[in-house]
Each structure stands twice: as C-alpha cells, then as structure tokens.
N, C-alpha and C positions, 0 to 999 in steps of 0.2 A: 882342514876342510871347512871348519866353521868360518874362517876368514874369507875363503872363496865364496861361501854362501852369502856372506854380508856384501861382498862386491856385486854379486848377481842381483841381490835385493836393492842395492843402491842404484844400480843401472836402471832397474824397473822404476824406482822412485823418480829418477831424472826424466823418464818418459811419461810419468803419471799424469801430467796435464792433458796430454793427447789421449791417453787411455781413458781418463775421466770424462772428457768431452764425448767420446764415443759411447761410453756407458750411460751417460746422462741422456743422450739422444735415444738410446735403446731402452730408457727407463729402468735401467738396472742399478741406478744409484738414486738416493734421495737428495734432491737439489738443495735442501736446507740442512741436511745432516751429514753429508759426505765427509766433512772435516773430521768427524769422529774417527775415521780410518787413519788419520794422522795424529791421533791422541789429543785432539782438541775436544774437550768435553762440552756437552750441551745441557747436562743435568748435574745437580749438586749431590755430593756425598754427605750423608749424615754422620754424626759422631757415633762411635760404638763399633760393635762387631759386624763386619760385612763378609759374606761368603759369595763367591763368584762362580757362576756356571757359564760354560761356553759351548755352543753347538753351531755347526756350520749354517744350517738353514731350518726350514719348517719342521721336517721330520724329526730331527734331533731335539729341537726345543719342545715339541709336543710330547715327546716321550718322557720328559722330566717335569712337566707341569704338575702332576700329582705330588711330586717331591717338593717342588717349589711351594705349593699350597700348604703342605705339611709344615715347612719351616717358617712360613709367614706367620703361623700361629705361635711360634716359640718366642718368648720374651727375650731370651738371651741372644737372639739374632735381630740386630737393629735395621739391617738393610741387606737386600739381595740384589746383586748385579747380574744381569744376563747379557751376554754379548753374542752376536751372530754376524754373518757376512752378507746376508741378502735382504733386500727391501721387503720381500714377501713375508719373511719371518717376523720382521718388526711390526708389520700390519696385523698379522695373525695374533701376536701377543696382546694387542689392544683389545682383543675379544674377551680377555679374561679379567676378572676382578682382582687384580693384584695390588695390594696397598703398599707393601714395603719394597716391592720389586721395581727396578728401573731397567731400561734397555739402552745399550750403546752398541754401535757397530764396532766390530773387532778391528784393532789397528793392524796396519801393514807390519809384517814380521821382520822389522829392522831393529837391531839392538837398542838404538837411540829411542825409538818410538815405544818399544816394549818397556824399557826402563822408565820412561816418562809416564806411561799408562799406570804402572804399578805404584809409582810415587804419588799419583793422584788418588787412586782408589784404595790402596793399602788393604787388600783382602786378607782375611785370616786363613783362607783356604781356597784353592783353585780346583774346580771340578770340570774337566774337559770330557766331552761326549763323543763316543764312537771313534771316528778316524781323524780327529783333529790333533795332528802332531806338528808343532811349530818350534823349530830349534831355538830361535832367538828368544821367544817368550819362555820356553822351558829353562833356558840359561838364566834369564832375568829372575824367574821365580826361585831358582836355586840360590842365586846370589842374594836374594832378599829373604831367604829362609822361609818361604811360603810353600807349604806342602802342596803337591800336585797329585790329583787322583784322575785316573783314566776310567771313566764310568761307561758301562755298556760298550766296552772297547770292541772295535771291529777292524780286522786286517784281512784284506782279500789276498789271494795268491799273487795277483798282479802287483798289488802294492808292496807285498812282502819281497817279491823278487827285485823290485826297484830299490828298496832299502838295502838289500843284500849286495848290490853293486857298490855301495859305499858303507860296507859293514861296520867299520870302526866308528864312523860318524853316526850310524844308526844306534850302535851300542851306547855311545856317549849320550845321545839324545834320549833314548828310552830309559836309561838308567836314572834319569832325573825324576822319573815317576815314582812316587812313594808306594802306591799300590794300584794294580789294574784289576778291573772286573770285566772279563771278556763275555761277550754275548753268545758265543758259540765255541765249539771244540776246536775248530780250525784256527780261530784267533788265538786261543790259548796255546796251541802248538807253536804258532809263529812267534808269539811273545817270548816263549821259552827259548826259541832259537836265537832271538835277538838279545838274550841274556837278561830279560826282564823277569826276574824270579819271584817277586812278591805278587802272586796272582791268586784270586779267589773267585770261585763260581757263584753267581747269583741268579743267572738266567737272563733272558732278553727283556729289557725294560719295555719294549714295544708291546709286550703282552698286557701291560698295565692299562686299565681303562682310564681314559682321559675325558672328563666331562666339561663341556663348555657352559658358560653362564646362561641364565634364562634369557638374556637380551638377544641371544643368537638364534632364537626360535624362528622357524619359517612363518610367514604370513598364514593365518588360519584359513583364509579363503583359498590360498594356493594348496595347502594340505588337503582341504576338503575336495578340491578339484582333482588332485593326484590320486586320492583314494577311489575316485570313480573310474580311474583308468588302469590299464595294465602297464606298469612301468618297470624298467630295469635301468641300472646305472653303469656307465663307463667312466671310471674315475682315474684321475692323474694321467690323462692321455697325452701322447706326444705326436709329432707330425707323422701323418700316415695312418695313425690309429683311429682318428675320427672318421675317416672314410671307411675303414674296416668295419667300424661299429655301425655306421650308417648303412652299409651293405647288409649287415646283420639285421638291421631294422627292416629292410626291404624283404629279406627272407622270412622274418617273423610275421610280417603283415599278411602273408599268404594264408596264415591259419589263426592269427590272434587279432581280435577286434579291439577298438579303443586303446591302441598301443601308443605309448610315448617313450622314446628313448632319451634319457638324461645323460648328457656328456659334460664332464667336469675336466677341462683342460688343465694340464700341469702348469702351463704358462699362459695367463689370460691375455697377454699382449698379442697372442696369435689369433684372437677371436675373429677378426675381419677375414683373415685368410681361411679359417675353418668354415665360417658361414658361406663364403663364396664356393668352397669345395663341395659342401653339402647341397647347396642349392642347385649345383650342376647335376645332382642325382634326382632332381625334381621332387625334393622333400621340403616340407614347410618347417621353417626354423624360427624359434623364438628365444630371446635372451632373458635370463633371470633378472638382469638389471632393469628391464622394461616394466617389471612388476605386473605382468599380465597374469590374471587369475583364471581366465577361461582358456582351456587347452584342448577343446574338442577337435580342433583342426591341426594341432601341433604334432608333427612327427618327431622332430629333434628339439629338445629343450637344453640350451647351453647355459651352464652356470659360469657367468663371467665376473664373479665377485670373489673376494678373498674370505676365507674362514668359514664358508658355509658347507664344506664337504661333509662334515659329520652329520649335519641335519638331513642330508639326502641319503646317507648311509643308513640312517635310522629307519627310513621308510621303504628301502629297497629290499626285495627278496633275492635278487641276483645282482652281483657287482663284478664287472670286468675290471681288473687292475691293469692300467697302462704301463708303458715302459717295458713291456714284456714281448711285444711283437717285433720290436726293434732291439738293437743291442745297447740297452740302457740298464739292464740288470733287474728290471721290475720295480714295483712300488710296494709299500707296506700294506698287506691285506687284512691285518688284524682288527682294525677299527670296524670295518664292515662285518667281519666274522663275528665279533662280539655282539652285534645286533641281530645275529641269526641269519645272515645272508649267505647264499651259496657263492663261493668265490671261483671266478673264472680268470684264466691267465694264459698268456702265450708261452713260448718255449724259453725265453730269456729271463730267468729269475735268479741270477747269481747273487744279487744283493740280499735276497731273503730266502735262500735255498733251505736253510734249517727250519725256518718258519713254515714254508710251503710243504716241507717234508712232514711236519707235524700235522698240518691241515689235511694233507692227503691221507695220513694214517687214520684221521678221524672222519674221513669221507666227506670233507667240507669243500674241497677244491677240485677243479677239473682243468686239465690242460687242453687248450684249443689252438688250432692252426689256421682255420678257415672260417669265413662268416657263416657258412652252413653249419659247421660243427658248433660254433658259438650259439647260433640260433636254437639248435636242438638241445643245448645244455641249459638254457635259461628256464628258470622256474618262477612262479609268481606267488609262492607261499614261503614264509620264513620258517627256519628251524631253530626255535628259541632254546631248545634243550642244548644244542651244540654251542649256541651263543653263550649260554651260562657256563658251559664247560671251559670256554676260552677265558671268560671273566675270572673264574676260580684260579686258573693258572696264574693270571696277572696279579691277583690278590696275594698269593703266596710269594711271588717275586717282589712285590712292593714291600711286604713286611720284612723280608730278608734284607732288602736294600736299605731300608730305613734303620734297621738294627745296626748294620755296618757303618753307615754314615754318622749315626748318632754317636757311636763309639769314637770315631775319628774326630768329629767336631768337638765333642766334650773334652777329649784329651788335649786338643789344640787350645781351647779356651782356658783350660786350667793352667797353661804356661804363663799367663799374665797375672 
C-alpha cells in the first residue's frame, strides 16, 4: 500500500507546475518561498539541538505558541523549526517575537522529499499537531530514529472511517508514533482502534491562552472610537455567513443605536466579494486596512488583515463564530471566550463539539439558526468571571503538557 501511495504522490508531483500556477494566481502560495514545499530550504539551520513542530495552518500553530515560547527560553534548545502548509499561517507567525524559531513550508509527502528534508534539518524530535498524518514523513522519521509525537491529536469519525478502508496501512502508519496526546475522548477511542496504544490524556491545547506581542495592539484612536459604539464581532466567517451577519445587523439596528458589526472573514482574499454583497443590503462598509478611525456612519467594519483577530476578540462582548452556518464544522471559540465574550454559533460545530459542549455547560455559548435569533442573543457586556474560568482550564492543560514534553525531550537529549 505504501508503494501505491508513492505512485499517487509522484503523479501529483508531475502535475505540480500546473497546480502551482493555479495556486499562485489564487494567492494560496508564497511566490518567493513555494520551493520550500520541494524541500528547498530558504533559511539556515544552526548547530545544536533542534526540535520540530508541524501544524497544518493558523489554528494548529496558534495552539502551540505558548509551548514554543516556553522552549525558546531553554538553553538546551538551540533552534525550533515550525512547518505549516498555508501562507496565512506563515504571516501570522511573524506577529510573534520568536528568536530561536524559524518557519518553513511543509514538504510534499514524497519519500524522496521527506528524506531530503530530514537530512537538512536533523531534528531531535518531531511533534505533529492535531490531524497531521503523513505516511512518507512518518516512515522517514522512523528510518532516521527521530521520535514522533502526535500532540493534541484529533481524529473525526469521517477521517477514522477513511483510514479503516485501508486498515493495515493505517496501523502501519500510526504505529510509527511514539506517543499520542488526544484532545478528546472520541479521538482516544479511534486511536486505540487503529492500534495506537501509547496514549495519554492532557486536554485540548486550544484552551491555553495565547498572547500576541505588544506590536499587534490596535490603533488607540480606533479603540477609542469602538468604545463609543455598540459593537459585536463575527469571526472566521465563510461565504454566505457575512450576509447572514449583515442581516443580523439590520435586525439589531431596529433597537440598538450607534451599532457597528465587525466581520473578520476566514479568507481575506474574498473581501471584494463580501463588500459587494453587503453594499447590496444598503449598508455602509469600511475596511480595517483603510485605517479609518471615525466610525459614526459605519455599519459593517471588515477586518481584511492577517493576525488581528485576537485584538478584536478582546473588546467584543459577543462573538459569532463562523464556519458553523455552513458545513465546515465551525471554528475555535475559546480565544473569544477567554476574554469574557458570549459565544454564538450555528448548528455545524463538529470540529469543536467537545469544546462547545463545555461552553454550553458553563452557559457561555448559544446556538442560533436565523438572523433574528442571533440578534436577540447578542449582548454588549462582557462576562469576565467566565473568561477567567476558561483561562484557568488552559493553565492546567499547559502545565501538564509541558511536564510531559520536558520528560520526552530530556530523555532524547540524554542519548547523545
């Protein structure tokens, strides 16, 4: 089965120039750094101990930033390598003051490229985040005697069922993981069924608070203006959800004065389309990139920049999480919840159902299905007590995670 997998990946590589051109046009690739996906490095490795973290995109990487910052302070770690697959994740990482840490794009999962990647970087330890399962890289890591950890592991029913169709290949792939730390009970059960027996519960890393650097503060004049108005935030929205939230704004305007709705699209390349759609509803739209500080006539304020989501979550009393009105499985609500915001979401939250279950039990979140229901659920006052409760859960998970990783890393470093 592994041989067949290599054939499939080889075929994809043969068509990669066409795929690459298409992705460059769509701005889904960095035109200066796309070669990194072919294991052509653009940054230098320092001598000494290097540990490697890999996550698919923004959400996975943000969940490990507190861990990265912890190991940046350790003298026995000379360099930290972070890899991801998306342009947005590389841009967000620039927002943090990381001195020992460098970013590269994750290589295509072909055995030649994965072997080449490991020969260049020679990590002492590989830590993969959530759902990142790559057969070729896992095999290369095993052949190079580099321990592999699956941190905050996540397997959905849909993904598990797919792996079960090639059960022997699944067992062979997952058995290369030294230890798995599942983020929920469902994942733990699925890992056991795939014969991944070295499993330990730590909790979901997404509960851990992730603080941005001071440089990422909003303009003080904008903050002053926002404090004058009644605001709520629609975060990580997808196609169709911006219109849904704009219709909510129209409902709210019937009873709320000085109202501004802040929309943060999941993919900012859609901004022109979003603006056009909202203007058709006769609403006044302004963009964050315009740096406008007077919002007295602004209905919808669209955040069309990378890495500023947290700053708007800090000031919002109500946050609607996108990807939940459509079949995307929802987005992570914890960042906004930590700041004391009431969490609002649609019916499709499979990606974070354990988290939403916890928030519902704490009476922090509300499910909505119509603009009218969303409008009636929005509040304009924070609940800092519940925000602190979420932070305390995250602090406990962080301490347990560091204790486990310290033990593994120290054992590996003692081998030299």
